[in-house]
GUMI-851272 format. One line per 2 residues: their letters; for each residue z, x, y of N, C-alpha, C, O. Coordinates in steps of 0.05 Angstrom, whole numbers, plus 5000, padded with zeros to 4 digits. Layout:
REM residues N
A) Z,X,Y,Z,X,Y,Z,X,Y,Z,X,Y  ...
END
This chain:
REM residues 308
MS) 6062,0692,2522,6064,0685,2494,6040,0670,2484,6042,0656,2464  6018,0672,2497,5995,0655,2491,5970,0671,2485,5962,0688,2501
LP) 5957,0665,2463,5931,0675,2456,5911,0652,2455,5919,0630,2449  5885,0657,2460,5866,0636,2458,5865,0624,2429,5871,0638,2410
AN) 5858,0599,2427,5857,0586,2401,5839,0601,2382,5844,0601,2358  5817,0612,2392,5797,0625,2375,5803,0655,2371,5786,0669,2360
FK) 5826,0664,2379,5833,0693,2375,5834,0698,2345,5847,0684,2330  5820,0719,2337,5818,0727,2309,5830,0754,2305,5820,0774,2316
AF) 5850,0756,2288,5861,0782,2281,5847,0792,2256,5844,0777,2236  5839,0817,2257,5827,0831,2234,5798,0822,2230,5788,0804,2243
GP) 5784,0836,2211,5756,0832,2208,5748,0806,2195,5765,0793,2182  5723,0798,2197,5714,0771,2187,5715,0769,2157,5716,0747,2146
NC) 5714,0792,2143,5713,0791,2113,5739,0799,2101,5741,0803,2076  5761,0800,2117,5787,0807,2106,5799,0784,2091,5790,0761,2095
PW) 5820,0788,2075,5832,0766,2061,5842,0743,2079,5841,0720,2071  5851,0750,2103,5862,0730,2121,5841,0710,2131,5847,0687,2137
NT) 5817,0720,2134,5796,0704,2148,5775,0693,2129,5755,0682,2139  5778,0697,2103,5758,0689,2084,5766,0662,2070,5787,0661,2058
PI) 5749,0642,2073,5756,0617,2059,5755,0620,2029,5742,0638,2018  5770,0604,2015,5771,0604,1986,5745,0593,1975,5737,0571,1984
PK) 5731,0606,1957,5706,0595,1946,5712,0570,1929,5734,0565,1921  5691,0555,1924,5694,0531,1907,5700,0540,1878,5690,0561,1868
NP) 5717,0525,1865,5724,0530,1837,5735,0558,1833,5725,0573,1815  5755,0567,1848,5766,0593,1844,5781,0595,1817,5791,0575,1807
ET) 5784,0620,1807,5798,0624,1782,5828,0623,1788,5838,0636,1807  5843,0608,1773,5872,0607,1777,5887,0626,1758,5876,0635,1738
DS) 5911,0633,1766,5928,0650,1749,5934,0636,1723,5938,0611,1723  5936,0651,1702,5942,0639,1676,5969,0625,1675,5973,0606,1660
FS) 5987,0634,1693,6014,0622,1694,6018,0605,1718,6041,0601,1727  5996,0596,1730,5998,0580,1755,6016,0556,1752,6034,0551,1768
EL) 6012,0540,1731,6027,0516,1727,6057,0522,1724,6074,0508,1734  6063,0543,1709,6090,0551,1704,6104,0559,1731,6126,0551,1736
MI) 6090,0574,1747,6101,0583,1773,6105,0559,1792,6125,0558,1806  6085,0542,1793,6087,0519,1812,6109,0500,1803,6124,0489,1820
NN) 6112,0495,1777,6134,0478,1768,6161,0491,1775,6180,0476,1783  6163,0517,1772,6188,0531,1780,6193,0529,1810,6216,0525,1819
LK) 6172,0531,1825,6174,0529,1855,6183,0501,1863,6201,0498,1880  6172,0481,1850,6180,0454,1857,6209,0449,1849,6224,0436,1864
YK) 6218,0459,1827,6245,0456,1818,6265,0469,1837,6286,0458,1843  6258,0493,1846,6276,0508,1863,6275,0499,1892,6296,0499,1906
AK) 6252,0492,1902,6249,0487,1931,6249,0458,1939,6258,0451,1961  6240,0441,1921,6239,0411,1926,6217,0403,1946,6200,0386,1940
VL) 6217,0415,1970,6197,0407,1991,6188,0432,2006,6200,0453,2005  6165,0429,2019,6155,0450,2037,6166,0446,2065,6167,0424,2075
KI) 6174,0468,2077,6185,0467,2104,6170,0486,2122,6151,0500,2114  6178,0487,2148,6166,0505,2167,6188,0515,2186,6205,0500,2194
DT) 6187,0540,2193,6205,0552,2212,6191,0552,2240,6169,0561,2243  6205,0541,2260,6194,0539,2287,6212,0552,2308,6201,0564,2327
KK) 6238,0551,2305,6256,0561,2326,6272,0585,2318,6283,0599,2335  6274,0591,2292,6288,0615,2283,6278,0622,2255,6264,0607,2242
WT) 6284,0647,2247,6273,0659,2223,6243,0660,2224,6230,0659,2203  6232,0661,2248,6203,0664,2250,6197,0683,2273,6215,0697,2283
IP) 6172,0684,2282,6163,0707,2298,6156,0700,2326,6137,0684,2331  6170,0710,2346,6161,0708,2374,6138,0728,2379,6139,0751,2370
LF) 6118,0718,2393,6094,0734,2398,6091,0738,2428,6094,0718,2444  6087,0762,2437,6084,0768,2465,6058,0783,2470,6052,0803,2456
VI) 6041,0773,2488,6017,0787,2496,6023,0807,2517,6035,0800,2538  6016,0832,2513,6024,0854,2531,6000,0869,2540,5978,0868,2529
DS) 6004,0885,2561,5985,0905,2570,5998,0932,2562,6015,0943,2577  5989,0943,2540,6002,0966,2529,5999,0991,2547,6016,1009,2547
KN) 5977,0992,2562,5972,1015,2579,5993,1017,2601,6002,1038,2609  6001,0994,2612,6019,0993,2635,6047,0985,2629,6064,0983,2646
SP) 6053,0981,2603,6080,0974,2595,6097,1000,2593,6087,1021,2588  6123,0997,2598,6141,1021,2595,6140,1030,2566,6138,1015,2547
KV) 6140,1057,2563,6139,1069,2536,6168,1075,2527,6183,1088,2540  6174,1065,2503,6201,1067,2493,6202,1081,2466,6184,1077,2449
DV) 6222,1098,2461,6226,1110,2435,6245,1092,2420,6268,1088,2428  6236,1080,2398,6252,1061,2383,6263,1075,2358,6248,1086,2341
KT) 6289,1075,2356,6302,1089,2333,6306,1069,2310,6314,1046,2314  6300,1078,2286,6304,1060,2263,6334,1060,2255,6348,1079,2258
TS) 6342,1037,2244,6368,1034,2232,6368,1038,2202,6388,1034,2188  6344,1046,2192,6340,1048,2162,6333,1076,2153,6322,1079,2131
IY) 6338,1096,2169,6333,1125,2162,6304,1132,2164,6297,1150,2179  6286,1118,2149,6258,1125,2148,6240,1104,2162,6247,1081,2163
LY) 6217,1113,2172,6196,1096,2182,6170,1104,2169,6167,1126,2157  6150,1086,2170,6124,1092,2159,6111,1115,2174,6115,1117,2198
YT) 6095,1130,2160,6085,1155,2172,6067,1151,2196,6063,1169,2212  6055,1127,2198,6036,1122,2220,6051,1120,2247,6038,1124,2268
VD) 6077,1113,2246,6092,1111,2271,6113,1133,2274,6125,1137,2295  6117,1148,2252,6137,1170,2253,6127,1193,2237,6139,1200,2216
PD) 6105,1206,2246,6094,1228,2231,6112,1252,2227,6109,1267,2208  6131,1256,2246,6149,1279,2243,6175,1272,2228,6192,1289,2226
EN) 6177,1248,2218,6199,1239,2201,6226,1243,2213,6245,1252,2200  6229,1237,2239,6255,1240,2252,6269,1213,2256,6290,1211,2269
GI) 6257,1191,2244,6269,1165,2246,6265,1151,2273,6279,1132,2279  6246,1161,2289,6241,1150,2315,6211,1144,2319,6195,1162,2315
AE) 6205,1120,2326,6178,1113,2334,6175,1118,2364,6187,1104,2380  6160,1138,2371,6159,1147,2399,6136,1133,2415,6115,1128,2404
GI) 6142,1127,2440,6122,1117,2459,6112,1089,2453,6089,1083,2456  6130,1072,2443,6122,1044,2437,6122,1028,2463,6142,1028,2478
PI) 6100,1014,2469,6099,0998,2494,6116,0972,2491,6109,0954,2476  6138,0971,2506,6155,0947,2505,6161,0939,2534,6177,0951,2548
PE) 6148,0918,2543,6153,0908,2571,6180,0894,2573,6192,0886,2552  6189,0890,2597,6213,0874,2601,6208,0845,2594,6186,0835,2596
GV) 6229,0832,2586,6228,0803,2581,6221,0795,2553,6222,0771,2546  6215,0814,2535,6209,0806,2507,6235,0805,2492,6255,0817,2499
WP) 6235,0790,2470,6260,0786,2454,6253,0781,2425,6232,0770,2419  6270,0789,2407,6266,0784,2379,6277,0757,2370,6292,0745,2384
DP) 6269,0749,2346,6280,0725,2334,6311,0728,2332,6320,0750,2326  6326,0707,2337,6355,0710,2338,6369,0714,2311,6392,0723,2310
EK) 6355,0709,2289,6368,0711,2263,6366,0740,2252,6356,0757,2265  6377,0744,2229,6381,0770,2217,6355,0787,2216,6355,0811,2221
DG) 6332,0773,2209,6307,0788,2207,6298,0800,2233,6285,0821,2233  6305,0788,2255,6299,0799,2282,6270,0807,2286,6265,0828,2298
HM) 6251,0790,2276,6223,0797,2280,6215,0795,2309,6225,0778,2324  6196,0812,2316,6184,0811,2343,6156,0823,2341,6151,0843,2327
LL) 6137,0810,2354,6109,0817,2353,6098,0821,2381,6099,0802,2397  6086,0844,2386,6073,0850,2411,6043,0853,2406,6036,0868,2387
ID) 6026,0841,2422,5997,0843,2418,5983,0849,2444,5988,0837,2465  5966,0869,2443,5948,0875,2465,5920,0868,2457,5907,0884,2443
PK) 5910,0845,2465,5883,0836,2456,5861,0853,2467,5839,0854,2456  5866,0868,2489,5845,0884,2501,5839,0909,2484,5816,0916,2479
VR) 5860,0921,2474,5856,0945,2457,5857,0938,2427,5854,0955,2410  5862,0912,2422,5862,0902,2394,5882,0917,2376,5875,0927,2355
KS) 5907,0917,2386,5929,0929,2371,5953,0911,2371,5957,0895,2390  5969,0913,2350,5994,0898,2350,6017,0916,2341,6013,0935,2326
WD) 6041,0910,2351,6065,0925,2344,6085,0906,2332,6092,0886,2344  6093,0912,2307,6111,0895,2292,6139,0907,2290,6142,0932,2288
FS) 6159,0890,2291,6187,0899,2290,6202,0880,2271,6198,0856,2271  6221,0892,2256,6240,0875,2242,6268,0885,2249,6273,0909,2254
RA) 6287,0866,2250,6315,0871,2258,6316,0887,2285,6331,0905,2289  6298,0878,2303,6297,0891,2329,6320,0882,2346,6330,0859,2345
KK) 6330,0900,2363,6352,0894,2381,6351,0912,2405,6347,0936,2403  6355,0899,2429,6357,0915,2453,6387,0919,2459,6402,0901,2460
LP) 6394,0945,2461,6422,0952,2465,6430,0950,2495,6412,0949,2512  6456,0949,2501,6465,0946,2529,6454,0967,2547,6451,0962,2571
DG) 6449,0991,2537,6438,1013,2554,6408,1011,2559,6396,1028,2572  6396,0990,2547,6367,0986,2551,6349,0997,2530,6325,0993,2530
SW) 6361,1013,2511,6346,1024,2489,6341,1003,2467,6354,0982,2467  6322,1009,2449,6315,0991,2428,6320,1004,2401,6316,1028,2398
IA) 6329,0988,2381,6330,0997,2353,6316,0976,2336,6313,0953,2344  6309,0984,2312,6296,0965,2293,6298,0977,2265,6299,1002,2262
SR) 6297,0960,2245,6297,0971,2218,6269,0980,2210,6265,0999,2195  6248,0965,2220,6220,0972,2214,6205,0970,2240,6209,0952,2257
ID) 6186,0988,2244,6167,0988,2266,6140,0994,2254,6138,1013,2238  6120,0979,2261,6093,0985,2251,6072,0979,2271,6077,0963,2290
VW) 6049,0991,2269,6026,0986,2287,6002,0979,2271,5996,0992,2251  5987,0959,2280,5963,0950,2266,5938,0950,2284,5940,0943,2307
DL) 5916,0959,2273,5890,0957,2285,5879,0930,2279,5874,0923,2256  5876,0913,2300,5867,0886,2296,5837,0883,2290,5827,0861,2286
NG) 5823,0906,2290,5795,0906,2281,5794,0915,2251,5772,0915,2239  5817,0922,2240,5818,0932,2213,5819,0910,2192,5815,0887,2199
PG) 5825,0917,2167,5825,0898,2145,5850,0880,2143,5849,0860,2130  5872,0888,2157,5896,0872,2156,5913,0876,2132,5930,0859,2126
FR) 5909,0898,2118,5927,0905,2095,5924,0935,2090,5907,0948,2101  5943,0945,2073,5942,0973,2065,5942,0975,2035,5946,0956,2021
DP) 5936,0999,2026,5937,1004,1997,5965,1001,1987,5984,1007,2001  5969,0990,1963,5996,0985,1953,6011,1010,1947,6000,1030,1937
FS) 6037,1010,1953,6055,1031,1947,6045,1058,1958,6049,1079,1945  6033,1058,1981,6021,1082,1992,6040,1095,2013,6054,1081,2027
GK) 6040,1121,2014,6056,1136,2033,6082,1146,2021,6092,1134,2001  6093,1167,2032,6117,1179,2022,6140,1159,2022,6156,1158,2003
YW) 6143,1143,2043,6163,1123,2045,6149,1095,2044,6150,1080,2064  6136,1090,2022,6118,1067,2019,6131,1040,2026,6118,1022,2037
WT) 6157,1038,2021,6171,1013,2025,6175,1006,2054,6184,0984,2061  6169,1025,2072,6173,1020,2101,6147,1009,2114,6147,1004,2138
SG) 6126,1004,2099,6101,0993,2110,6105,0964,2118,6115,0948,2103  6097,0958,2143,6099,0931,2152,6127,0923,2160,6146,0938,2156
AR) 6130,0899,2170,6156,0889,2178,6164,0864,2162,6185,0852,2168  6148,0858,2141,6155,0837,2122,6161,0849,2095,6154,0872,2090
GS) 6173,0833,2078,6179,0843,2051,6154,0850,2035,6155,0867,2018  6131,0839,2042,6106,0844,2029,6089,0865,2042,6069,0874,2032
GF) 6098,0874,2066,6082,0893,2082,6061,0880,2099,6045,0894,2111  6059,0853,2100,6039,0839,2116,6043,0845,2146,6066,0849,2154
PL) 6022,0845,2161,6025,0845,2190,6037,0819,2199,6033,0798,2187  6053,0819,2221,6066,0795,2230,6047,0775,2242,6052,0751,2241
IA) 6024,0784,2252,6005,0764,2263,5991,0749,2241,5982,0727,2245  5990,0761,2217,5975,0748,2195,5988,0722,2187,6012,0722,2181
GL) 5973,0701,2186,5983,0676,2177,6000,0660,2195,6010,0638,2188  6005,0670,2219,6023,0657,2238,6009,0633,2251,5987,0636,2262
IR) 6022,0610,2251,6010,0586,2263,6017,0586,2293,6041,0587,2300  5997,0585,2310,6001,0586,2339,5995,0559,2351,5979,0543,2341
PE) 6009,0553,2373,6006,0526,2385,5977,0521,2395,5968,0498,2394  5963,0542,2404,5936,0538,2414,5917,0528,2391,5899,0513,2396
EI) 5923,0537,2367,5907,0528,2344,5912,0498,2338,5893,0483,2332  5937,0490,2339,5943,0462,2334,5930,0444,2356,5918,0423,2350
EA) 5932,0453,2381,5919,0438,2403,5889,0436,2399,5877,0416,2406  5877,0458,2389,5848,0458,2385,5840,0442,2360,5816,0435,2358
GE) 5858,0437,2342,5852,0421,2319,5841,0435,2295,5831,0423,2277  5844,0462,2295,5833,0478,2273,5847,0505,2270,5851,0519,2290
IN) 5855,0512,2246,5865,0539,2240,5844,0553,2223,5838,0543,2201  5834,0575,2232,5812,0589,2219,5822,0614,2204,5809,0635,2206
HA) 5844,0612,2190,5854,0635,2175,5874,0625,2154,5884,0602,2156  5880,0642,2135,5901,0636,2116,5928,0636,2129,5932,0648,2150
LV) 5947,0623,2116,5975,0622,2126,5992,0641,2109,5982,0653,2090  6016,0644,2117,6036,0660,2102,6059,0641,2095,6068,0625,2111
FA) 6069,0643,2070,6092,0628,2062,6114,0647,2051,6108,0669,2043  6138,0637,2050,6160,0650,2037,6169,0633,2014,6165,0608,2014
SP) 6180,0646,1994,6186,0632,1969,6214,0639,1959,6223,0662,1963  6228,0621,1945,6253,0627,1932,6250,0638,1904,6270,0644,1891
IN) 6225,0642,1895,6220,0651,1867,6201,0675,1867,6182,0675,1852  6207,0696,1882,6189,0719,1884,6194,0738,1861,6217,0745,1855
RK) 6173,0747,1849,6174,0764,1826,6178,0794,1833,6166,0804,1852  6194,0807,1818,6196,0836,1819,6178,0848,1797,6162,0866,1802
AT) 6181,0838,1773,6166,0848,1750,6165,0826,1729,6178,0806,1731  6148,0830,1709,6145,0809,1688,6164,0812,1665,6168,0794,1650
FP) 6177,0836,1663,6197,0839,1642,6218,0859,1651,6213,0875,1669  6242,0858,1639,6264,0876,1648,6255,0905,1646,6242,0913,1627
EG) 6264,0920,1665,6257,0949,1667,6228,0954,1674,6219,0977,1674  6213,0932,1679,6185,0936,1687,6183,0946,1715,6201,0943,1731
KP) 6160,0957,1722,6155,0967,1749,6149,0944,1768,6138,0924,1760  6156,0947,1794,6150,0926,1813,6120,0920,1814,6103,0938,1812
QL) 6114,0894,1818,6087,0885,1818,6081,0870,1844,6099,0859,1857  6056,0870,1852,6047,0854,1875,6017,0849,1873,6004,0861,1856
CS) 6008,0831,1889,5979,0824,1890,5967,0840,1914,5975,0836,1937  5948,0856,1908,5936,0873,1928,5905,0872,1926,5894,0875,1905
PP) 5892,0868,1950,5904,0860,1975,5914,0831,1974,5906,0816,1957  5931,0824,1994,5939,0838,2018,5966,0851,2018,5973,0866,2036
AS) 5983,0847,1997,6009,0859,1997,6007,0889,1992,5990,0899,1977  6025,0905,2005,6026,0934,2000,6054,0942,1990,6057,0964,1979
VT) 6074,0925,1994,6101,0930,1984,6112,0903,1974,6099,0883,1978  6135,0904,1961,6148,0879,1953,6178,0881,1953,6189,0903,1948
DG) 6191,0859,1960,6220,0858,1958,6228,0836,1938,6250,0826,1940  6209,0828,1921,6215,0808,1900,6238,0818,1882,6241,0841,1877
EE) 6253,0798,1872,6277,0805,1857,6277,0793,1828,6293,0801,1812  6259,0774,1822,6261,0760,1797,6243,0772,1776,6224,0786,1781
IG) 6250,0767,1750,6236,0778,1728,6224,0755,1711,6238,0737,1702  6198,0756,1707,6185,0736,1690,6159,0725,1701,6154,0727,1725
YE) 6143,0713,1684,6117,0702,1692,6120,0676,1708,6101,0667,1720  6144,0664,1708,6148,0640,1722,6154,0644,1752,6158,0625,1767
YI) 6154,0669,1760,6159,0676,1788,6132,0686,1801,6114,0696,1788  6131,0682,1827,6106,0687,1842,6106,0715,1854,6125,0722,1868
PE) 6086,0732,1848,6085,0758,1860,6080,0756,1890,6067,0738,1900  6091,0775,1905,6085,0776,1934,6056,0785,1937,6046,0803,1923
GA) 6042,0772,1956,6014,0776,1959,5997,0756,1945,5973,0755,1949  6009,0739,1927,5994,0718,1913,5985,0697,1933,5998,0692,1953
RL) 5962,0685,1927,5950,0665,1944,5953,0637,1932,5944,0633,1909  5965,0619,1946,5967,0591,1938,5946,0575,1952,5940,0580,1976
QL) 5935,0556,1938,5916,0537,1951,5926,0508,1945,5933,0502,1922  5926,0492,1966,5931,0464,1962,5905,0451,1952,5884,0455,1963
DP) 5907,0437,1930,5884,0426,1917,5865,0412,1937,5873,0393,1950  5840,0422,1940,5822,0410,1960,5814,0381,1952,5804,0367,1969
AL) 5819,0373,1927,5813,0346,1919,5835,0326,1927,5831,0302,1924  5857,0337,1936,5879,0319,1944,5871,0303,1969,5862,0314,1988
DI) 5875,0277,1967,5869,0259,1990,5892,0261,2010,5912,0247,2008  5889,0279,2029,5910,0283,2048,5914,0259,2068,5934,0257,2081
DS) 5893,0242,2070,5896,0219,2086,5917,0199,2075,5927,0182,2089  5924,0203,2049,5943,0185,2037,5972,0194,2040,5990,0180,2031
LN) 5976,0217,2053,6003,0229,2054,6019,0221,2079,6041,0230,2083  6008,0204,2096,6021,0195,2121,6030,0219,2138,6053,0222,2146
LS) 6010,0236,2144,6015,0260,2160,6006,0255,2189,5987,0240,2194  6019,0269,2207,6010,0268,2235,5985,0284,2238,5978,0301,2221
PA) 5969,0279,2260,5945,0295,2264,5951,0325,2266,5934,0341,2256  5973,0333,2277,5980,0361,2280,5985,0374,2252,5976,0396,2246
TM) 6000,0359,2235,6005,0369,2209,5980,0370,2192,5977,0388,2175  5962,0352,2197,5936,0352,2182,5921,0378,2188,5906,0388,2170
VI) 5923,0389,2212,5910,0414,2218,5920,0436,2199,5905,0452,2189  5946,0437,2195,5958,0457,2178,5950,0452,2149,5943,0471,2135
VR) 5950,0427,2140,5943,0421,2112,5914,0427,2106,5908,0437,2084  5897,0422,2125,5869,0429,2120,5865,0459,2116,5849,0468,2100
AM) 5880,0475,2131,5879,0504,2128,5889,0512,2100,5879,0531,2088  5910,0498,2090,5920,0504,2063,5899,0499,2042,5899,0512,2021
QK) 5882,0479,2047,5861,0473,2027,5837,0492,2030,5825,0500,2010  5830,0500,2054,5807,0516,2059,5812,0546,2055,5797,0560,2042
YG) 5835,0555,2067,5841,0584,2067,5864,0591,2048,5867,0614,2040  5881,0572,2043,5905,0577,2027,5926,0592,2042,5925,0593,2067
MY) 5946,0602,2028,5968,0617,2041,5979,0638,2022,5980,0633,1998  5987,0661,2033,5995,0684,2018,6026,0686,2018,6039,0681,2038
NG) 6036,0695,1995,6065,0698,1992,6074,0724,2006,6067,0746,1998  6089,0721,2029,6095,0744,2045,6124,0752,2046,6130,0774,2056
DG) 6142,0735,2036,6170,0742,2039,6187,0725,2020,6178,0705,2009  6212,0734,2017,6231,0718,2001,6247,0700,2020,6251,0706,2043
SS) 6256,0677,2009,6272,0658,2025,6286,0639,2006,6279,0637,1983  6306,0626,2016,6319,0605,2000,6302,0580,2000,6308,0561,1984
DF) 6282,0578,2017,6264,0555,2019,6235,0563,2014,6228,0586,2015  6219,0543,2008,6190,0545,2007,6181,0537,2035,6183,0514,2042
KI) 6171,0556,2050,6165,0551,2079,6142,0567,2089,6135,0588,2078  6131,0557,2111,6111,0571,2126,6122,0578,2154,6144,0570,2160
YS) 6105,0592,2170,6116,0602,2195,6098,0594,2219,6074,0597,2218  6111,0584,2240,6098,0580,2265,6110,0598,2286,6133,0607,2284
QN) 6095,0604,2307,6103,0622,2328,6130,0612,2340,6132,0588,2347  6149,0630,2343,6174,0624,2355,6170,0622,2386,6164,0641,2399
LG) 6174,0598,2396,6170,0593,2425,6196,0591,2440,6196,0582,2464  6218,0598,2427,6244,0597,2441,6263,0578,2427,6255,0563,2410
PD) 6288,0578,2436,6309,0562,2422,6305,0532,2424,6316,0518,2407  6290,0522,2443,6285,0494,2445,6260,0485,2430,6253,0461,2429
GG) 6246,0505,2418,6222,0498,2402,6196,0495,2418,6175,0493,2407  6199,0495,2445,6175,0492,2462,6158,0468,2454,6169,0446,2450
IW) 6132,0472,2453,6114,0450,2447,6117,0439,2419,6107,0417,2413  6130,0454,2401,6133,0444,2373,6149,0418,2373,6146,0402,2354
SK) 6166,0413,2392,6181,0388,2393,6162,0364,2395,6167,0342,2386  6139,0369,2409,6119,0348,2412,6108,0338,2385,6100,0315,2382
YN) 6109,0356,2365,6099,0349,2339,6121,0344,2319,6118,0344,2295  6145,0338,2330,6169,0332,2313,6173,0355,2293,6183,0350,2270
YF) 6167,0379,2301,6171,0403,2285,6159,0401,2257,6169,0413,2238  6137,0386,2255,6122,0383,2230,6140,0374,2207,6137,0384,2184
DD) 6158,0356,2213,6177,0347,2192,6162,0334,2169,6173,0333,2147  6138,0323,2173,6124,0309,2152,6111,0328,2132,6098,0319,2113
LK) 6114,0354,2135,6105,0372,2114,6118,0366,2088,6108,0373,2066  6142,0354,2089,6156,0347,2064,6141,0327,2047,6147,0323,2024
NI) 6121,0314,2059,6105,0294,2044,6085,0307,2025,6073,0294,2008  6080,0333,2028,6060,0346,2012,6072,0351,1984,6093,0363,1981
PI) 6058,0341,1963,6068,0345,1936,6064,0374,1927,6042,0384,1924  6086,0388,1922,6085,0416,1914,6069,0420,1889,6056,0441,1885
ER) 6069,0400,1871,6054,0403,1846,6024,0404,1850,6010,0411,1831  6015,0398,1874,5986,0400,1879,5977,0427,1889,5954,0430,1896
FR) 5996,0446,1891,5988,0473,1897,5980,0487,1871,5988,0479,1849  5964,0508,1873,5957,0525,1850,5958,0554,1859,5952,0560,1882
VL) 5965,0571,1840,5965,0600,1846,5939,0612,1836,5932,0610,1813  5925,0625,1855,5899,0636,1848,5902,0664,1835,5922,0678,1840
KC) 5884,0670,1817,5885,0696,1804,5882,0719,1825,5865,0717,1843  5897,0740,1821,5897,0762,1841,5893,0788,1826,5894,0790,1802
NL) 5890,0809,1842,5890,0836,1832,5919,0845,1830,5930,0855,1850  5931,0842,1807,5960,0848,1803,5963,0878,1799,5951,0890,1780
VS) 5979,0890,1816,5983,0919,1815,6012,0926,1810,6030,0914,1822  6017,0945,1793,6044,0955,1788,6049,0982,1802,6030,0997,1805
KP) 6073,0987,1810,6079,1012,1823,6074,1035,1803,6082,1034,1780  6060,1056,1812,6054,1078,1795,6079,1091,1783,6077,1111,1768
END
């Protein structure tokens, strides 16, 4: 379950690995969205033991090859070109497990061939077979996103509501130990936008989002794929944060974080290390993230795309 601290998913110029420039343009409705976020969410949280992503480093060449059947009728064409609802020949070694909650996320990475396999609502059945609602494969040398609303079954892209790869934005323990996160984060929001007006077409920010499961209508809601930045002028030394949490907060100022999913909370994601939280207990599960003032976030202007 361990990758080197300096492991980099996707290309150097992709949205995930590009720092925010000085004086970026903000969305015209940034203040409205952030005020709504603060009202609904109250504080920023982090998922460490559930509702987040277990990561397993695998040898895909020597792993058993498994045909994974979808529970959702359709799969994205890259893993199911014959449209039979089965992702064939997926490398799944023994001993891997999905997140225990409903989303059932699971992430397999082969750093040698630079590929990752994403699953949502994954489950191993008593007979040893696997099922999942979504299965996807990513080239870790690629851009880390897809064109919006692309493909015959466009809504099946990715294993998140936004279509993001599961490795994107995930906080790993090796990064905290090294004292630096060199990529953008992913957050979930309770105020995700579907459209700006009733009967309007679904909207998202592309890149990096390719799909959306946003449900709300209006400019006060945040599109999936939108990038938030914690004000770099904020004196984070005044927030009484632990050194480990400071690592996360500095990444929020330098790289920001992208809206990747819906949730009842405003939260970010750390690698799921098991039911006891693993090393995350050493950092008190980043409980001091609640000290970050939500009003000091801003929503950056994005390429807003509507479904054709």
